[in-house]
C-alpha beads as a LAMMPS data file, in Angstrom:
LAMMPS data file: protein, C-alpha beads

419 atoms
418 bonds

1 atom types
1 bond types

-500.0 500.0 xlo xhi
-500.0 500.0 ylo yhi
-500.0 500.0 zlo zhi

Masses

1 110.0

Atoms # bond

1 1 1 -0.117 0.026 0.159
2 1 1 1.268 3.561 -0.592
3 1 1 1.851 5.804 2.490
4 1 1 -0.412 8.374 3.623
5 1 1 1.743 11.016 5.518
6 1 1 -0.024 12.947 8.001
7 1 1 1.994 15.990 9.852
8 1 1 0.352 17.136 13.275
9 1 1 0.361 20.750 14.452
10 1 1 0.083 20.899 18.017
11 1 1 0.535 18.188 20.857
12 1 1 -1.573 19.479 23.693
13 1 1 -4.602 17.691 24.900
14 1 1 -6.341 17.472 21.650
15 1 1 -2.854 16.918 19.549
16 1 1 -1.782 14.241 22.065
17 1 1 -5.357 12.511 21.836
18 1 1 -5.236 12.571 17.995
19 1 1 -1.499 11.128 17.834
20 1 1 -2.487 8.203 20.172
21 1 1 -6.119 7.616 18.367
22 1 1 -3.916 7.297 15.124
23 1 1 -1.373 5.210 16.764
24 1 1 -3.280 2.749 18.677
25 1 1 -5.857 2.257 15.732
26 1 1 -3.071 2.286 12.864
27 1 1 -3.934 -1.261 11.488
28 1 1 -7.753 -0.466 11.420
29 1 1 -7.485 3.239 9.555
30 1 1 -5.371 1.837 7.274
31 1 1 -7.864 -0.920 6.414
32 1 1 -10.708 1.537 5.946
33 1 1 -8.720 3.757 3.764
34 1 1 -6.450 1.212 2.174
35 1 1 -3.166 2.941 2.564
36 1 1 -0.143 3.003 5.351
37 1 1 -0.436 5.644 7.247
38 1 1 2.255 7.772 8.492
39 1 1 2.783 10.488 11.045
40 1 1 5.403 12.684 8.968
41 1 1 6.237 15.198 11.777
42 1 1 4.644 16.870 14.879
43 1 1 4.915 20.620 15.771
44 1 1 5.617 21.414 19.046
45 1 1 6.058 24.334 21.299
46 1 1 8.390 23.363 23.783
47 1 1 11.384 21.182 22.372
48 1 1 12.856 20.365 25.813
49 1 1 9.636 19.067 27.039
50 1 1 9.696 15.463 27.689
51 1 1 7.278 13.529 25.652
52 1 1 6.390 9.615 25.904
53 1 1 6.237 9.214 21.915
54 1 1 7.507 6.367 20.332
55 1 1 11.058 5.989 18.622
56 1 1 10.962 7.679 14.990
57 1 1 8.521 10.395 15.469
58 1 1 10.056 13.695 13.959
59 1 1 9.169 16.867 16.054
60 1 1 10.155 20.212 15.307
61 1 1 9.342 23.766 16.559
62 1 1 9.776 24.992 13.168
63 1 1 6.336 24.799 10.919
64 1 1 8.060 24.731 7.610
65 1 1 10.284 22.005 8.842
66 1 1 7.387 20.028 9.913
67 1 1 5.634 20.410 6.489
68 1 1 8.716 20.487 3.875
69 1 1 10.461 17.495 5.366
70 1 1 8.175 14.869 4.179
71 1 1 5.465 16.757 2.453
72 1 1 2.527 15.542 4.071
73 1 1 -0.657 14.846 2.303
74 1 1 -2.637 15.729 5.306
75 1 1 -2.239 18.495 8.040
76 1 1 -3.973 18.052 11.322
77 1 1 -4.310 21.311 13.113
78 1 1 -4.769 21.042 16.884
79 1 1 -3.236 24.365 17.980
80 1 1 -6.019 26.679 18.634
81 1 1 -6.538 29.946 18.555
82 1 1 -6.640 32.292 15.369
83 1 1 -2.659 32.752 14.955
84 1 1 -0.637 31.387 14.019
85 1 1 -3.182 28.755 13.109
86 1 1 -4.887 30.345 10.209
87 1 1 -1.327 31.102 8.576
88 1 1 -0.610 27.685 8.994
89 1 1 -3.911 26.217 7.730
90 1 1 -3.919 28.654 4.673
91 1 1 -0.083 27.808 3.988
92 1 1 -0.720 23.960 3.968
93 1 1 -4.034 24.493 1.643
94 1 1 -2.317 26.752 -0.878
95 1 1 0.481 23.724 -0.940
96 1 1 -1.989 21.194 -1.704
97 1 1 -2.352 19.560 1.558
98 1 1 -5.720 18.469 2.945
99 1 1 -6.525 20.107 6.348
100 1 1 -8.708 18.747 9.631
101 1 1 -9.028 21.505 12.304
102 1 1 -10.823 21.443 15.488
103 1 1 -10.310 25.361 15.699
104 1 1 -13.704 27.104 16.447
105 1 1 -12.278 30.465 16.910
106 1 1 -10.337 30.486 13.709
107 1 1 -13.455 28.738 11.598
108 1 1 -15.950 30.626 13.029
109 1 1 -14.032 34.173 11.959
110 1 1 -12.034 32.972 8.741
111 1 1 -13.599 29.673 7.706
112 1 1 -15.399 30.913 4.505
113 1 1 -12.062 32.068 3.029
114 1 1 -10.073 29.202 3.998
115 1 1 -12.971 27.103 2.202
116 1 1 -12.281 28.952 -0.621
117 1 1 -8.553 28.692 -0.813
118 1 1 -8.805 25.137 -0.298
119 1 1 -11.447 24.537 -3.581
120 1 1 -8.941 26.802 -5.775
121 1 1 -6.303 24.320 -4.720
122 1 1 -8.017 20.802 -5.245
123 1 1 -7.975 20.210 -1.361
124 1 1 -10.385 19.835 1.205
125 1 1 -10.639 21.748 4.494
126 1 1 -12.611 19.921 7.013
127 1 1 -13.450 20.551 10.785
128 1 1 -16.187 18.020 12.208
129 1 1 -14.715 18.488 15.570
130 1 1 -15.034 22.017 15.725
131 1 1 -18.660 22.081 17.110
132 1 1 -19.886 19.660 19.168
133 1 1 -17.231 17.285 20.038
134 1 1 -17.653 13.524 19.321
135 1 1 -21.193 14.316 17.602
136 1 1 -21.102 14.344 13.975
137 1 1 -23.373 17.203 13.463
138 1 1 -22.028 18.517 10.542
139 1 1 -21.991 15.345 8.623
140 1 1 -25.626 14.800 9.659
141 1 1 -26.557 17.885 8.321
142 1 1 -24.535 17.623 5.226
143 1 1 -25.507 13.851 4.272
144 1 1 -28.508 13.151 5.922
145 1 1 -30.687 16.159 5.787
146 1 1 -29.771 17.262 2.239
147 1 1 -33.561 17.380 1.252
148 1 1 -34.646 18.703 4.782
149 1 1 -34.907 22.565 5.372
150 1 1 -33.620 23.189 8.872
151 1 1 -36.359 25.529 10.566
152 1 1 -34.336 25.764 13.772
153 1 1 -31.798 24.511 15.922
154 1 1 -31.222 24.169 19.753
155 1 1 -27.944 22.787 21.362
156 1 1 -25.815 22.318 24.257
157 1 1 -22.410 23.132 22.950
158 1 1 -20.077 23.411 25.923
159 1 1 -19.222 20.377 27.969
160 1 1 -17.722 22.403 30.611
161 1 1 -20.627 24.496 30.908
162 1 1 -22.946 21.599 31.126
163 1 1 -20.759 19.720 33.552
164 1 1 -20.831 22.640 36.344
165 1 1 -24.490 23.023 36.090
166 1 1 -24.559 19.219 36.398
167 1 1 -22.689 19.261 39.409
168 1 1 -24.380 22.419 40.676
169 1 1 -27.936 20.233 40.542
170 1 1 -27.273 16.999 41.398
171 1 1 -23.981 17.165 44.029
172 1 1 -25.043 20.733 45.571
173 1 1 -22.006 22.016 44.489
174 1 1 -21.394 25.983 44.377
175 1 1 -20.647 27.371 41.013
176 1 1 -16.900 27.991 42.515
177 1 1 -16.661 24.273 43.588
178 1 1 -18.008 22.659 40.275
179 1 1 -15.749 24.903 38.496
180 1 1 -12.709 23.655 40.326
181 1 1 -13.866 20.066 39.864
182 1 1 -14.098 20.332 35.979
183 1 1 -10.450 22.169 35.787
184 1 1 -9.459 19.258 37.901
185 1 1 -10.618 16.515 35.864
186 1 1 -9.352 18.525 32.592
187 1 1 -12.732 19.772 31.106
188 1 1 -11.837 23.427 32.017
189 1 1 -8.711 25.381 31.050
190 1 1 -7.051 27.505 33.552
191 1 1 -8.720 30.365 32.435
192 1 1 -12.091 29.014 31.641
193 1 1 -13.469 32.300 30.471
194 1 1 -14.468 31.081 26.840
195 1 1 -16.319 28.195 28.618
196 1 1 -18.147 29.695 31.346
197 1 1 -19.290 33.212 29.913
198 1 1 -20.600 31.606 26.706
199 1 1 -17.858 32.585 24.165
200 1 1 -17.025 28.889 23.133
201 1 1 -20.418 28.301 22.401
202 1 1 -20.636 31.705 20.484
203 1 1 -17.808 30.589 18.332
204 1 1 -19.565 27.156 17.619
205 1 1 -22.884 28.983 16.803
206 1 1 -21.449 30.994 14.259
207 1 1 -19.768 27.716 12.311
208 1 1 -23.378 26.247 12.656
209 1 1 -25.036 29.492 11.124
210 1 1 -23.109 29.396 8.232
211 1 1 -23.188 25.963 7.604
212 1 1 -26.685 25.519 7.650
213 1 1 -27.910 28.749 6.101
214 1 1 -24.755 29.929 4.357
215 1 1 -24.022 33.088 6.444
216 1 1 -23.546 34.111 10.310
217 1 1 -25.446 37.424 11.830
218 1 1 -24.055 40.152 12.776
219 1 1 -21.709 39.221 15.907
220 1 1 -22.602 42.386 17.584
221 1 1 -26.077 41.267 17.426
222 1 1 -25.983 37.991 18.816
223 1 1 -27.085 38.000 22.367
224 1 1 -24.107 35.970 24.558
225 1 1 -24.575 34.961 28.091
226 1 1 -22.380 32.720 30.080
227 1 1 -23.235 30.609 33.148
228 1 1 -21.116 32.615 35.812
229 1 1 -23.863 34.266 37.432
230 1 1 -25.995 31.215 38.049
231 1 1 -26.288 30.515 42.000
232 1 1 -27.018 26.989 43.744
233 1 1 -30.490 28.793 44.933
234 1 1 -31.355 29.124 41.634
235 1 1 -30.828 25.688 40.573
236 1 1 -32.411 24.541 43.808
237 1 1 -35.596 26.680 43.220
238 1 1 -35.698 25.418 39.630
239 1 1 -35.587 21.777 40.622
240 1 1 -38.556 22.037 42.958
241 1 1 -40.904 23.064 40.350
242 1 1 -39.560 20.613 37.875
243 1 1 -37.057 22.760 35.930
244 1 1 -33.573 22.545 35.033
245 1 1 -30.838 25.347 33.919
246 1 1 -29.243 24.237 30.458
247 1 1 -26.817 26.554 28.563
248 1 1 -28.565 26.848 25.043
249 1 1 -27.661 28.107 21.637
250 1 1 -30.336 28.668 19.716
251 1 1 -30.431 29.315 15.602
252 1 1 -33.346 29.994 13.336
253 1 1 -33.692 30.601 9.344
254 1 1 -33.823 34.353 9.955
255 1 1 -30.214 34.111 11.496
256 1 1 -31.349 34.936 15.024
257 1 1 -28.816 33.675 17.200
258 1 1 -28.878 33.320 21.153
259 1 1 -26.412 31.860 23.785
260 1 1 -27.901 32.117 27.144
261 1 1 -28.987 29.988 29.834
262 1 1 -32.404 28.871 29.977
263 1 1 -34.887 26.894 32.019
264 1 1 -36.325 23.754 30.637
265 1 1 -38.899 21.186 31.764
266 1 1 -38.880 17.413 31.297
267 1 1 -40.487 17.507 28.065
268 1 1 -37.804 19.153 26.578
269 1 1 -35.465 16.758 24.500
270 1 1 -32.250 18.271 26.198
271 1 1 -33.654 17.897 29.647
272 1 1 -31.456 15.042 30.595
273 1 1 -28.488 15.891 28.855
274 1 1 -26.355 15.883 31.696
275 1 1 -22.203 16.069 32.701
276 1 1 -19.793 16.807 29.817
277 1 1 -22.178 15.495 27.033
278 1 1 -23.384 18.111 24.337
279 1 1 -26.528 17.630 22.350
280 1 1 -28.035 19.125 19.289
281 1 1 -31.725 19.266 18.688
282 1 1 -32.437 20.228 14.462
283 1 1 -35.835 20.879 13.722
284 1 1 -36.739 20.159 10.259
285 1 1 -39.799 20.371 7.839
286 1 1 -39.753 16.919 6.503
287 1 1 -38.163 14.795 9.161
288 1 1 -39.374 16.681 12.170
289 1 1 -37.028 16.672 15.411
290 1 1 -33.658 14.862 15.404
291 1 1 -31.618 14.854 18.534
292 1 1 -27.920 13.955 18.649
293 1 1 -26.356 13.357 21.740
294 1 1 -22.793 12.650 22.703
295 1 1 -19.211 13.418 24.564
296 1 1 -18.530 17.189 24.011
297 1 1 -15.125 17.948 26.188
298 1 1 -11.762 16.028 26.676
299 1 1 -9.458 14.829 24.435
300 1 1 -11.043 11.601 22.952
301 1 1 -14.420 12.999 21.729
302 1 1 -12.402 15.594 19.941
303 1 1 -9.723 13.217 18.773
304 1 1 -12.596 10.753 17.779
305 1 1 -14.028 13.497 15.664
306 1 1 -10.820 14.472 13.891
307 1 1 -9.669 10.824 12.983
308 1 1 -13.078 10.452 11.685
309 1 1 -12.777 13.596 9.390
310 1 1 -9.364 12.076 8.322
311 1 1 -10.879 8.888 7.324
312 1 1 -13.667 10.561 5.665
313 1 1 -11.222 12.226 3.304
314 1 1 -10.279 8.955 1.830
315 1 1 -13.392 7.152 1.784
316 1 1 -15.467 9.850 -0.236
317 1 1 -12.158 10.828 -2.553
318 1 1 -10.507 7.453 -3.063
319 1 1 -12.346 4.758 -2.642
320 1 1 -15.208 5.521 -5.179
321 1 1 -12.530 4.598 -7.445
322 1 1 -12.610 1.273 -6.179
323 1 1 -13.679 -0.662 -9.464
324 1 1 -10.471 0.151 -11.525
325 1 1 -8.253 -2.903 -11.755
326 1 1 -4.507 -1.955 -10.804
327 1 1 -1.110 -3.675 -11.079
328 1 1 1.264 -3.729 -8.045
329 1 1 3.183 -0.515 -9.919
330 1 1 -0.374 1.441 -9.699
331 1 1 -0.706 1.192 -13.565
332 1 1 -3.950 -0.517 -15.592
333 1 1 -3.780 -3.860 -16.076
334 1 1 -5.252 -5.803 -19.277
335 1 1 -8.702 -5.538 -17.618
336 1 1 -8.501 -1.824 -16.795
337 1 1 -7.699 -1.114 -20.667
338 1 1 -10.724 -2.861 -21.806
339 1 1 -13.064 -0.798 -23.755
340 1 1 -16.447 0.134 -22.389
341 1 1 -15.073 -0.491 -18.384
342 1 1 -17.669 0.548 -16.215
343 1 1 -16.413 3.715 -14.031
344 1 1 -17.794 5.183 -10.756
345 1 1 -16.786 8.769 -10.036
346 1 1 -18.214 11.786 -7.726
347 1 1 -17.618 14.818 -9.664
348 1 1 -17.512 18.163 -7.794
349 1 1 -18.715 21.403 -9.370
350 1 1 -18.572 25.192 -8.137
351 1 1 -21.268 27.545 -8.280
352 1 1 -23.440 25.794 -11.064
353 1 1 -26.318 27.465 -12.260
354 1 1 -29.871 25.696 -12.769
355 1 1 -29.175 25.665 -16.571
356 1 1 -25.674 24.427 -16.184
357 1 1 -26.703 21.645 -13.729
358 1 1 -29.567 20.515 -15.884
359 1 1 -26.891 20.505 -19.150
360 1 1 -24.684 18.256 -16.892
361 1 1 -26.997 15.759 -15.816
362 1 1 -28.698 15.227 -18.954
363 1 1 -25.100 14.944 -20.750
364 1 1 -24.062 12.023 -18.108
365 1 1 -27.441 10.600 -18.247
366 1 1 -26.541 9.611 -22.057
367 1 1 -23.264 7.914 -21.217
368 1 1 -24.452 6.210 -17.692
369 1 1 -26.267 6.383 -14.741
370 1 1 -26.399 9.387 -12.358
371 1 1 -27.013 7.992 -8.833
372 1 1 -27.408 10.857 -6.793
373 1 1 -27.196 14.777 -7.287
374 1 1 -26.909 17.374 -4.290
375 1 1 -25.950 20.946 -3.445
376 1 1 -24.198 22.481 -0.799
377 1 1 -25.057 26.163 -0.862
378 1 1 -23.026 27.091 2.127
379 1 1 -19.958 26.196 0.164
380 1 1 -21.333 26.989 -3.416
381 1 1 -20.627 23.022 -4.186
382 1 1 -22.715 20.430 -6.211
383 1 1 -21.809 16.616 -6.325
384 1 1 -22.576 14.070 -8.574
385 1 1 -22.311 10.502 -8.317
386 1 1 -22.064 8.866 -11.538
387 1 1 -21.576 5.200 -13.063
388 1 1 -20.636 5.147 -16.851
389 1 1 -18.293 3.921 -19.303
390 1 1 -15.223 5.131 -20.247
391 1 1 -13.787 4.946 -24.087
392 1 1 -10.055 6.023 -23.365
393 1 1 -7.872 4.220 -21.253
394 1 1 -4.642 5.056 -22.951
395 1 1 -2.972 6.695 -19.718
396 1 1 -1.170 4.367 -17.715
397 1 1 -1.407 6.454 -14.455
398 1 1 -4.847 6.559 -12.644
399 1 1 -5.045 10.467 -12.355
400 1 1 -4.748 10.702 -15.887
401 1 1 -7.155 8.077 -16.651
402 1 1 -9.821 10.097 -14.581
403 1 1 -9.234 13.313 -16.378
404 1 1 -9.588 11.437 -19.639
405 1 1 -12.798 10.133 -18.442
406 1 1 -13.911 13.277 -17.305
407 1 1 -12.776 15.083 -20.520
408 1 1 -14.579 12.451 -22.861
409 1 1 -18.097 12.119 -20.614
410 1 1 -18.097 15.939 -20.195
411 1 1 -16.514 17.908 -23.155
412 1 1 -19.430 20.171 -23.581
413 1 1 -20.581 20.780 -20.305
414 1 1 -18.880 22.844 -17.258
415 1 1 -15.711 21.245 -16.091
416 1 1 -15.990 19.861 -12.360
417 1 1 -13.230 21.108 -9.974
418 1 1 -12.689 17.672 -8.573
419 1 1 -13.096 14.070 -9.148

Bonds

1 1 1 2
2 1 2 3
3 1 3 4
4 1 4 5
5 1 5 6
6 1 6 7
7 1 7 8
8 1 8 9
9 1 9 10
10 1 10 11
11 1 11 12
12 1 12 13
13 1 13 14
14 1 14 15
15 1 15 16
16 1 16 17
17 1 17 18
18 1 18 19
19 1 19 20
20 1 20 21
21 1 21 22
22 1 22 23
23 1 23 24
24 1 24 25
25 1 25 26
26 1 26 27
27 1 27 28
28 1 28 29
29 1 29 30
30 1 30 31
31 1 31 32
32 1 32 33
33 1 33 34
34 1 34 35
35 1 35 36
36 1 36 37
37 1 37 38
38 1 38 39
39 1 39 40
40 1 40 41
41 1 41 42
42 1 42 43
43 1 43 44
44 1 44 45
45 1 45 46
46 1 46 47
47 1 47 48
48 1 48 49
49 1 49 50
50 1 50 51
51 1 51 52
52 1 52 53
53 1 53 54
54 1 54 55
55 1 55 56
56 1 56 57
57 1 57 58
58 1 58 59
59 1 59 60
60 1 60 61
61 1 61 62
62 1 62 63
63 1 63 64
64 1 64 65
65 1 65 66
66 1 66 67
67 1 67 68
68 1 68 69
69 1 69 70
70 1 70 71
71 1 71 72
72 1 72 73
73 1 73 74
74 1 74 75
75 1 75 76
76 1 76 77
77 1 77 78
78 1 78 79
79 1 79 80
80 1 80 81
81 1 81 82
82 1 82 83
83 1 83 84
84 1 84 85
85 1 85 86
86 1 86 87
87 1 87 88
88 1 88 89
89 1 89 90
90 1 90 91
91 1 91 92
92 1 92 93
93 1 93 94
94 1 94 95
95 1 95 96
96 1 96 97
97 1 97 98
98 1 98 99
99 1 99 100
100 1 100 101
101 1 101 102
102 1 102 103
103 1 103 104
104 1 104 105
105 1 105 106
106 1 106 107
107 1 107 108
108 1 108 109
109 1 109 110
110 1 110 111
111 1 111 112
112 1 112 113
113 1 113 114
114 1 114 115
115 1 115 116
116 1 116 117
117 1 117 118
118 1 118 119
119 1 119 120
120 1 120 121
121 1 121 122
122 1 122 123
123 1 123 124
124 1 124 125
125 1 125 126
126 1 126 127
127 1 127 128
128 1 128 129
129 1 129 130
130 1 130 131
131 1 131 132
132 1 132 133
133 1 133 134
134 1 134 135
135 1 135 136
136 1 136 137
137 1 137 138
138 1 138 139
139 1 139 140
140 1 140 141
141 1 141 142
142 1 142 143
143 1 143 144
144 1 144 145
145 1 145 146
146 1 146 147
147 1 147 148
148 1 148 149
149 1 149 150
150 1 150 151
151 1 151 152
152 1 152 153
153 1 153 154
154 1 154 155
155 1 155 156
156 1 156 157
157 1 157 158
158 1 158 159
159 1 159 160
160 1 160 161
161 1 161 162
162 1 162 163
163 1 163 164
164 1 164 165
165 1 165 166
166 1 166 167
167 1 167 168
168 1 168 169
169 1 169 170
170 1 170 171
171 1 171 172
172 1 172 173
173 1 173 174
174 1 174 175
175 1 175 176
176 1 176 177
177 1 177 178
178 1 178 179
179 1 179 180
180 1 180 181
181 1 181 182
182 1 182 183
183 1 183 184
184 1 184 185
185 1 185 186
186 1 186 187
187 1 187 188
188 1 188 189
189 1 189 190
190 1 190 191
191 1 191 192
192 1 192 193
193 1 193 194
194 1 194 195
195 1 195 196
196 1 196 197
197 1 197 198
198 1 198 199
199 1 199 200
200 1 200 201
201 1 201 202
202 1 202 203
203 1 203 204
204 1 204 205
205 1 205 206
206 1 206 207
207 1 207 208
208 1 208 209
209 1 209 210
210 1 210 211
211 1 211 212
212 1 212 213
213 1 213 214
214 1 214 215
215 1 215 216
216 1 216 217
217 1 217 218
218 1 218 219
219 1 219 220
220 1 220 221
221 1 221 222
222 1 222 223
223 1 223 224
224 1 224 225
225 1 225 226
226 1 226 227
227 1 227 228
228 1 228 229
229 1 229 230
230 1 230 231
231 1 231 232
232 1 232 233
233 1 233 234
234 1 234 235
235 1 235 236
236 1 236 237
237 1 237 238
238 1 238 239
239 1 239 240
240 1 240 241
241 1 241 242
242 1 242 243
243 1 243 244
244 1 244 245
245 1 245 246
246 1 246 247
247 1 247 248
248 1 248 249
249 1 249 250
250 1 250 251
251 1 251 252
252 1 252 253
253 1 253 254
254 1 254 255
255 1 255 256
256 1 256 257
257 1 257 258
258 1 258 259
259 1 259 260
260 1 260 261
261 1 261 262
262 1 262 263
263 1 263 264
264 1 264 265
265 1 265 266
266 1 266 267
267 1 267 268
268 1 268 269
269 1 269 270
270 1 270 271
271 1 271 272
272 1 272 273
273 1 273 274
274 1 274 275
275 1 275 276
276 1 276 277
277 1 277 278
278 1 278 279
279 1 279 280
280 1 280 281
281 1 281 282
282 1 282 283
283 1 283 284
284 1 284 285
285 1 285 286
286 1 286 287
287 1 287 288
288 1 288 289
289 1 289 290
290 1 290 291
291 1 291 292
292 1 292 293
293 1 293 294
294 1 294 295
295 1 295 296
296 1 296 297
297 1 297 298
298 1 298 299
299 1 299 300
300 1 300 301
301 1 301 302
302 1 302 303
303 1 303 304
304 1 304 305
305 1 305 306
306 1 306 307
307 1 307 308
308 1 308 309
309 1 309 310
310 1 310 311
311 1 311 312
312 1 312 313
313 1 313 314
314 1 314 315
315 1 315 316
316 1 316 317
317 1 317 318
318 1 318 319
319 1 319 320
320 1 320 321
321 1 321 322
322 1 322 323
323 1 323 324
324 1 324 325
325 1 325 326
326 1 326 327
327 1 327 328
328 1 328 329
329 1 329 330
330 1 330 331
331 1 331 332
332 1 332 333
333 1 333 334
334 1 334 335
335 1 335 336
336 1 336 337
337 1 337 338
338 1 338 339
339 1 339 340
340 1 340 341
341 1 341 342
342 1 342 343
343 1 343 344
344 1 344 345
345 1 345 346
346 1 346 347
347 1 347 348
348 1 348 349
349 1 349 350
350 1 350 351
351 1 351 352
352 1 352 353
353 1 353 354
354 1 354 355
355 1 355 356
356 1 356 357
357 1 357 358
358 1 358 359
359 1 359 360
360 1 360 361
361 1 361 362
362 1 362 363
363 1 363 364
364 1 364 365
365 1 365 366
366 1 366 367
367 1 367 368
368 1 368 369
369 1 369 370
370 1 370 371
371 1 371 372
372 1 372 373
373 1 373 374
374 1 374 375
375 1 375 376
376 1 376 377
377 1 377 378
378 1 378 379
379 1 379 380
380 1 380 381
381 1 381 382
382 1 382 383
383 1 383 384
384 1 384 385
385 1 385 386
386 1 386 387
387 1 387 388
388 1 388 389
389 1 389 390
390 1 390 391
391 1 391 392
392 1 392 393
393 1 393 394
394 1 394 395
395 1 395 396
396 1 396 397
397 1 397 398
398 1 398 399
399 1 399 400
400 1 400 401
401 1 401 402
402 1 402 403
403 1 403 404
404 1 404 405
405 1 405 406
406 1 406 407
407 1 407 408
408 1 408 409
409 1 409 410
410 1 410 411
411 1 411 412
412 1 412 413
413 1 413 414
414 1 414 415
415 1 415 416
416 1 416 417
417 1 417 418
418 1 418 419
C-alpha cells in the first residue's frame, strides 16, 4: 500500500489525543482507507519538554520543517486560537494539503475564506470536531438532511458549562466548587472564561449558522450570556418546580442566534443531557425533530471527530474509484484497458446555475447512470455521483485516467473542480 503522510500541528490535550488515536488504531485506519498511515512530523511549542512518543517520530518547533521535510498529504491542526493557526492552515491548503481542524475560533472568523482557498487548490478543509466534540453534527446536516429544510436548531455546545450545571444540581456544589472540579478533571482550562461566559458556544454557533444557512448574523447583534452568574439557590428553586437550567444555543432561519442559560422542563429533549455531554436538537420541515447526543469535552471525543474526518477524506475521494483493476506498480492492467470498462466517479462542481446543472445531468445520463445529485449552498458546491463507461484508457496512471474520463464524458459541459 502507498503511504499516507500526516503532519500534526500541536501536541497539547487534543493533539496528543489525536496522536494516540492514530497510533493505537493504525491497522484499523489503514484497512479503511487502503493505505499505510505515517505521522510524518509533529509541530510542538517546547522542544525541551519530555514526551512519551515512540522512537522515530519527528518533532520540531519549526512549522516549515514539519511541512517540507516529508511533504505530508494531510495536515491536522490542533493548535487552537487564531494565529499562527490560520496562517498554517492557509499555507497547507495552498501547498496542496488537505487540512483537518477543530479550531472553532479560527473557523468561525475565517472558515469561508479558508474553504475558498481549499477549493481553488483542489483540496479539502474539514472541521467536524470544531462544533460539538464527538457528535457528527456537520456530517449529519450535510449528508442525511440534504433534502430537509432546517427551520431551527437548539443545542448544548459546551461540555464544561454543562458539567458545572450538572454538578451544581446533582451534588449541591457551588459554582466555584463545580468549576474547580471541572478544572481538576481536565474539562476546563486554567482560564475558563471562554467556556463559562459563552464565548466558546458563540464561535460554534457561528460555524453552525454558516453551515446551515450559508451566512452568519452580525456578531454585534448576537446575545451571549454565560453561566458564571447562576447560583445554587436558583438551581435548587428550579428543581423544586421540575425545571433544569441548561446553557443553550438557538439558531433559526432568520439568522437569529442566542446563547444563554434557559429553564427547560422534562418534556424538552435536552432536559436529561448531563455532565460533559453535548446535544443538538435539529428541527426540520420533513423529518421533524432529530436529537444528537454525545461527549463534548475532553481529548478523546475531539480526537475521535478529527480521526473520523481524516478517514472521510479518503472514503469519499479515493475509495469511490474502487473498481479500476491495478497492478502492483499502480498502472492499469489488461482488464483496466478494456473498452467500455464501467467507472464510478464523484464529480465536484463550483457555483452551478440551474441551466448548467441541467445540462451536466443530461449529458451524463446519455453515458451512464446519475446515482445522486446534491448541492451545498453554504460552500457553493454541487456533487454528482455517476456510474458510466469510459472510452479512453490510453493513459497508464490513474490520475490521468480520471482526467481522460472527465474530458470524454462531459467535454461540452462545465468542467468539475474535482473528481
